[in-house]
N, C-alpha and C positions, 0 to 999 in steps of 0.2 A: 905679808906685804913687805917684809924686809928686803931692801935693796931694789925696789921697783924703780926702774929708770925713767926719768923725765927730762925734758929740755925746757928752758925758759927763753923765750924770745919776746922782743917788743917792736912795735911799729908806731911811730909818732907819739911815743909815751904810753900807749896801751900795751900792757904786758900779758902774756899768755903762757900757761903751762901746757905742754904738748906731750902726750903719751901714745906710744905705738900699741894699739889694741887689736892688731890684726889677728893675734892668736886668741883673743877673747879673755885675756888675763883679768881685766877690770870687771867683766861680767861674772867671772868666777869668784873674785875677791869681794865684790860689793853687791849686796842685795838692793841697796838704794843708791843709785849713781848720783842723783841730784844732791843727796846729803853728803856724799863723798866730795862732790865738787865744792859745796859751800864750806866744808871744813878745810879743804886744802887751799882754797882761795883766800882764807882769812889773813888779813895783814897782821904782822907781829906774832901771831900764835902759830902760824904754819908757813907754807911757802909764800902765799900772798900773790894775788893776780887779779886782773880784770875779768879773766875768763879761763876756761879749760877746754882743750880740744883733744878728742880721741880720734886716732887714725884707724880706719877699718877697711876691710876688703870691699871691692866694688866690681861688678860685672859690666859696668857702663863707662868707667873711667879708670885712671891710674890708681885711685883710692877714693874712699868715702870719708867724710869727716862727720863727727857729731860735735856741734859747738854749744858750749854752755856758758851763760853769763855767771858772774860770781855768786848770784843768789840761787843758782841751781836751775834756773829756767833755761830751756833749750831754744835757741834762736835759729832762724832759717839761714841767715847769712851774716857775715861780718867782714868788711873790707880789710881792716887792719889785721884781723886774725887770719884772713886769707893770705895776705902777704907773708905772714909768719909761717903758716903751714906749708906754703909752697917752698920757701927756703929750707925748712926742716926736711921736707920730702926729698929735696935735691941732695942735701947734705948726707942723709941716711941712705941714699941710693934707692929710694922707693920709686922715684920718677926721674926722668931726664929733664934737661933745661926747659923744653916745651912740654907741658903737661896739662891734664884736666883732672878735676876732682868733683865728686858728687856731693851736693848739699841739698837741704830741704827746699831751697829756692830753685834748684836746677843744676845743670852742669856748668862749672866755672872753668874757663880756659886761662892759662897763665904761661908766662915766660920769666925765667930768672936769669939774671946776669950779675955775677958777683953778689953784692948785697942788695941789689935793686930788683924789684918785682913789678911786672905789669900784668894786671888782671883784666880779662874781658868779662864783665859782669852780665848777668841775665838782662834781657830787655826791660827797661822801666815800664811800669804799668800804673793804672789808677791815678794818672796825672790830673790834678785839679788846681786851678790858679785863682788867687785873689778872692777868697771868701771869708766872711767874718765868723769868729768864734766869740761867744759871749759867756762870761762867768763873773759872778759877783755883779758889780756895776761897770765892768770893763768890756770893751769890744776890741779885739785884735784881728787884723786881716792876715791870713796866712795862705800859703800854697802847700800842696802835699803831693807826694809821689811814693811809690813802692819801688825801691832799688834792691830788692831781695828781702828787705824788711821795710816797714812803713816809716816815713819821715815827714815831719812838718817843717816848713822853712818860714822864718820871720825876718824880713829885711829891716835893718835899723841903720841910723846915721852914726851911732856910736855904741858898739856892742860892749865896750868896756864898762859902761854904766848900767848895763842890764842885770838885774838880779836873776841870773840864769836858773838857779835851783828853784826859786819861788815860782817864777812864771812858767818855767819849763815843766814843773810838776803839774801845774794846773792844766796846761795844754796836753801833756802826756796822758792824763787820765780823763780828758774830756769825752763826753758820751758820743761825740761824732765819730770817734775812733773805735767804738765798741769795746769789748772786753780785752782785746789784745793791746790796746793803747798804741802810742806812737813815740818814736824818738823825736826830739825837737832841736832844730838848728837855728841859731841867731846869727845872721850874716851881715857884713858891712862891705859894700862894693868900694874898692879903692880905685880901680879903673876897669876897662873891659877885659883885662887879662889877669887881674889879681883881686882876690876876695878874702877877707878875714872871717873866721868862723869860731863859734863857741857852741858846744853840743851838750844837751841833757840826754842821757841814754837810759832807756828802760832796761830793767835787769840790773844795772848798776845803781839806778835810782839816784843819780847825781850827775854833776858835770864831769866829763872826762877830758883828757888832754887832746883827744882827737877821735874822729869816727870816720872810717873809710866810706861806708855806704852813705853817711851823712854828707860827706864831701861830694860824692857822686850825685846825690839828690839835689844839692845846691847847684852844681854845675848844670844839671838837666833843667831845673826850673828857671835859673837865670838866663840860660841860652834860649829857652822857649819864650821868655819874656823879652828877648832882644837886648839884654843888659850886659852880656859878656860874649866873647868869642872863644871857640875851641882851638887849642887847649887853654884851659883856665887854671891858674895857680891858686890853690887853696891854702891859706896861711893858718895853720892850726895853733891851738893854745899851747901845745907842747913844743912849738918852735919849728917843726918840720913843714916844708912846703910840699903838698901833694899835687901832682898833675892829673887833671881830669880831662879826658877826651870825650866829647859828645859828637859822634859822627853817625855813620850807619849803625855802628855798635858803640857801646859805652865802655871806656877803659879807665882804670885807676892805676897810677904809677907812683911808686915811692920806695923808700928803703925799709929793710927789716934788719934788726940787730939780734945776733946770737949772743945771749947774755951768759948763760951757763948751762951745764949738764949736771944732774945730781941723782941721788938715790932717795926714795921716799920711804920713811919708816913709820910704823904704826903710831908712834907718839905724835906724828904730825896731825893725827885725826882727833886727838884728845881735846 
């Protein structure tokens, strides 16, 4: 493992370790990739990250990714991770400014300009509006949609007062979402062009500073309900404003930051 190259990028405060695995080096080095992911993503003891992305070969697009949450679970899609991987692929010469990459959710198209990336996501599916969820003695009305991964959206007058981790965890594990569970977004409408958001993410099992597919889910649901117009600006907890376009296709646009490049040593896994 000595000297294994990795890059660290972040988008809206979500940070990701990216490794070029087109030659299969991780498969040769690691018998248990999820365990490798959890060890490397540990804060303080290793590199630390919200997730890890492996770049692999594809016969359908410029490249394929495997996206892992910090707990080692593999996810279909991640909007913020997508922005980071697109910029990485351009920097490394893996793809040109306009590119596509293969995910478990389908083929994602993208364009990079400087540090800004615009992703065309797969078409939203399983849209369901305004239905009640019951747990304990509480009833909460939510809407939900799959924007590559499943998302629930809860509208609130003041998201700063919501105990995101407590309520988010209950919704995330609710039986209505089956064994895969759901990400949970709490949103506050400022006006028809601006929305504040806080997100509980499965896999991370807590609140994150932002979630790209959650921002998209929010834009899709609020536009369907006639509460916002496209494009809508989503104000994340991390401070970045993400632009969501809900048109014939759905797009996510925002910055990605190249933080550093490094070499991974075996002691990172101890």
